[in-house]
N, C-alpha and C positions, 0 to 999 in steps of 0.2 A: 504494500500500500504506500502511496506517495504521501509526502507531507502536504496536507491541505490547510490553507489559511482560511479562517472563518471571517466572512464579511460582516456578519451580524446574525440577528435572530428574527424570525417571523412567527406570528401567532396564526395557527390554522385551526379551522373547525371542519369536521366532517359532517356533511348533511346526510339525512336519511337515505337519499337516493345515490349515495356514494360520491357525489361531487364534493369539492373542497371550496371553502371561502377563506379569505385572509383578512385580518384586522387592519383597518386604516382609521386613525383617530378622527379624521374629519368626515369620512364617508361611511364609517362603521364597516360592515362586512362587504368585501368586494371579491369578484370571481378571479381577477387577474393578480397573481402574486407580485407582478411588477408594480402594481398600484398599492401594495400593502406597506404598512409601517415597518421600517427596518430598524430594529433596536440594536444599539451598539453593545449593550451588556445583557447577558442572559438573565441576571437577577431582575432587571427592569422589565423584560419581557415576561418573566414568570409572575411578577407582581401584577402586571396588567392582566395576564391570563387568569390568575386567581379571581380577580374581580369579575371578569367576564363569565367564568364558570359558575359563579354564584347566581347569575341571572339567566343561565342557559342550561338546557338539559342535554345538549349535543356534546360530543367529544371535542375538547379544545386542547391543543398541544402547542408547545413551543418547539420550533425546528431551527437547526443551524442552516445558515446560507453560506455556501463555500464559494470563494472567488472563482470565477470562470476564466480559465486561461485562454479562452476563445479558440481552442483547437477543436475542430470538428472530427471526432473519432469515426463517425459513420462515413465521412468522406474518405478517410484513410482506408477503411475497410473496402470500400467500393474500388479504390485504386488498386488494391492488392488483388481483388477478384478479376479486374480487367487484365492484369498481367498474366494470369493463368491461361 
């Protein structure tokens, strides 16, 4: 496993239909994780998630966001297949 650098933390809740929503302070729950609030510290995300859990019956979790090195591994796999 490579050393992965944590970019921050998101708060995610799982809907009954299996879809996910992400917490955004101004808009509340949003479908796009790119629009979600990114917390710098896990303890801040956990504290916010605790408050949200008290008002919600759905599963709410805090997840790490890892920096994306912008390499497209799928593209590399396709190139390898093309060589064969």
